N, C-alpha and C positions, 0 to 999 in steps of 0.2 A: 504493500500500500504506500502510495506516495504521501509524503508528510503533509502536503497541502490538500489532499483529498477531502478531509472533513470540512475545510473551508468552502470548497466548491459545492459539496453536498448542502451545506448550510444555505448558501445563496440560492441554490436551486429549490430547496424546500420552501423557503420564505417567498420566493417569487411565484412558485406554483400555487401556494395557498393565498397569495395576494395580501400578505401581511404588510400593513403600512407602518413603517418605523421612523421615528424621529430621534436623532442622537444629540445629546446635550453634554457640553463640557468635555468634548473629546480631547481638547488640549491638555487635559490632566493625565492622559495616558502616558506613562514613562516610555520613552523610545530607547530601544537597544539595552533594556535592563531586564533582569529577572522579575517576573510578576507572579504573585499569588492573588488571583482574582477571586473576590468574595461577593456573592450576590444572593438576593432573595430568590425564591423558587416556587413556582406553582404550575408550570406547564412543561410538557415534553419539548416545547419549542424554545425553552430558555437557553439551552446550550447553543443551538444554531443562531439564535439572536445575538448572543454575546460574542460568538466568533465572528459573525458578520460585522458587528459594531466595532470591534477592535481590528478587524481585517487580518486576523492571523489564527492559525489552529490553536486550540486550547485542549489540554489534557484534563478533562473533567473527571472528578471522582464521582461515581454513581453508587446508588444503594446496592447492597449485596443481592437483593432479590432479582434485580435486572439481569444479573449474570446467570440466573437459574431458569428464567422463563424463555422458552423458544421464541424466536423472532426478535424479542428484546435483546437477547444475548448477542445475536448477529449484528443488530443495529449499533449497539454500543461499541462493538469491536471495530466496525468500519468507521465510526466517528472518532476513534482514538481514545475513547473513555476507558477508565479502569475501575473495577468494582471495589468497594470497601470490603473489609472482612465481615464475617457474620456478626450480628449484634452481640453475641455472647463472647466475642474474641477481643483481643487488645489492640487491634489495628496495626500490628507490626508490619504487615505487608503494605498497608496504605502509606505508612511513614517512609518505608524503604523505597517504594515506587515513586512517591512524590519527590523525595530528595534526589533520586536519580534524574527525574525529568528536569527539575530546577537546575541541577548542576550542569545539565547539557543544554541550558538556555531555552528550554521549552516552557511555555506558560502553563501553569496549573490552575484549574478552576475548582472552587469548593462552594457547595450550597450548604451553609451551616445549619439550616433549619432541619436537615435530614429529610426523611420520607413523609413525615406527617402532613405537610401542606400539599403533597401530591395525592394523598388518600383522603384527607379531610380539608378541602379547599378553603382558604381564607378569603376575605374580601381583598380587593386589589391593593389597598394601602395598608393592610395588616400583615405583620410578620409573626412567625412562631419564635419561641426562644431559641437562641443560637447555641449550638454545641461549640465547645472550645478547642476541638481537635486541630483546626487550622491555625489557631494561635500558638499552640504547643509546637506544631510543625514549623512555624515561622521562626521561633526562637531556637529550635534544635538543628535545623538544616544548616550545614556548614558552607554557606555561600555568602559572598559579599554583594552589597548593593541590591538587596531584596526589597521589593515594594509590595505592600499589601494594597490592593486596589479595590475599594468598595464600589459596587455598582447596584443601582436600583432599576428593576424592570417594572415599569408602571403601566399597567393595562388601562386603556381608556375605552376599549370596545372589544368584546370577546364572546365566544359561544362555549357552552359546557355540554359535553357529551358523556354518556356512560359506556365504558369499554367492556367490562366483564365483572361478574360477582367477585367480591374480595376473597371469598372462601376458595375460589379457584386458584388464586395466587398462593394461598397457603399450602397447596399441594406441591408447589415447586420450592417454596421457602417456608417451612413450618417454624423457623426460628424467629420470624417477624411477628410480634404481638399485634401490630396494626391490622393484620389480616384476620384476626379472630372475631372482629365485629361484623355485623351485617352490612348490607348495602352493596353498592357497585363501585368499582374503581373509576374515578372520573378522568376526563381528559379536557383540558382547557385549550381552546384554539383562539389565538389572538386575531383580531381584525385590525386593531390600531393600538400601538404601544410606544411609550417613550422609554428610551434608555438613557439614564443619567449617571455620569461618572462622578464619583466623589474625589476627595483629595487623597492622594497616595500616602500611606503610612510607611516610612522607611524603617527597616530593622537595622539597628546599629550594633557594632561589636560590644559597646558598653551595655546595651540592653541585654545582649546574650550573656554577658558576664553576670548581670544582675538576676538572670533567670536561674537561680540556684536554690535548692532546698525548698522550704516553705514559700519563699518569695516567688518561685516559679508559678505556683497556682494563682497567686495574686496578679502577677504580670499578665498571665494568659487571660484572666478574667477582665482586666482593664482593657486589653487589646480587643477582646471580643465585644465588650460594651461600646468601645469607640466605633467599631465597624457597624454594629447594630444601630447606633445613634445616627451615624451618617446616612445609612440606608433608609431608616425611618423618615428622616428629614427630607431626603430626596424623593421618597415615595409620595409624601404629602404634597410636594411641589409638582411632581409629574402627573399625579392623578387628578 
C-alpha cells in the first residue's frame, strides 16, 4: 500500500458523499514537525475528514472491536489505522506502534473519547470524557519537537442511520461492555461540517523530565484537560 493511499481514499469518500467542509485556523498546523492529532469523534467519516483537512495521511488509533469485525477490519487496514489493544489489556502494543510511527515522522491521530460516542451518539457540540492515554504517550515517546494538535469536528448538518444491532458486534468482540446494551449501532453521515484547529501544545524535554512518579499522573491529567478545553471551545464556535 502506498503511504498516501489513505489520503486519496479520504478525498474520494468525502467527494462521493458530497460532504461540505469548511476548514478554520489551518495556519496553526505545524509544518514538517511530528504531530499527535487529538480530536472529538462521532462518525466513521472523522478520520477521512481530518486527513483531508491537514492534507496528509494520519495513522489513527481505532477501537479494538474494529479489528475483529469483517469488512471493518479490511477498511481500517487500507486506511492505515491501527487497533488499540483489548479493553482489559494495558495498551502496550498501542504505545509501541504509536512511538514507532512518530519516530518515523508519521502523524498519529487519537480520539480520546474512545468508542462510547460512536455507540451512544452525543449532540454535535458535546464531548464525552477524554481518556488520558494520548497524554501519557506524548510524555513517554522519545522524540523531539512533538506537537499535540487539538482539532474540533463541528457538525452543522448530518443524517443518522442504524447499521446493525449492538448485540451482533458482541459476537466479534465480547470484551467490549458497550455492546451489552440494547439498540443498534448508529452511523452519522455529515452533510456540512466545520473543522477547527486549535493551538498546538509543544512537549518539551523539561516537561518529560517532570513526568516522573506521582507527578506523571498529574501532568497527563493537565494535558488532557487542556486539549478537552480547547476542543470544547472550538466546538461551540463551529456549531
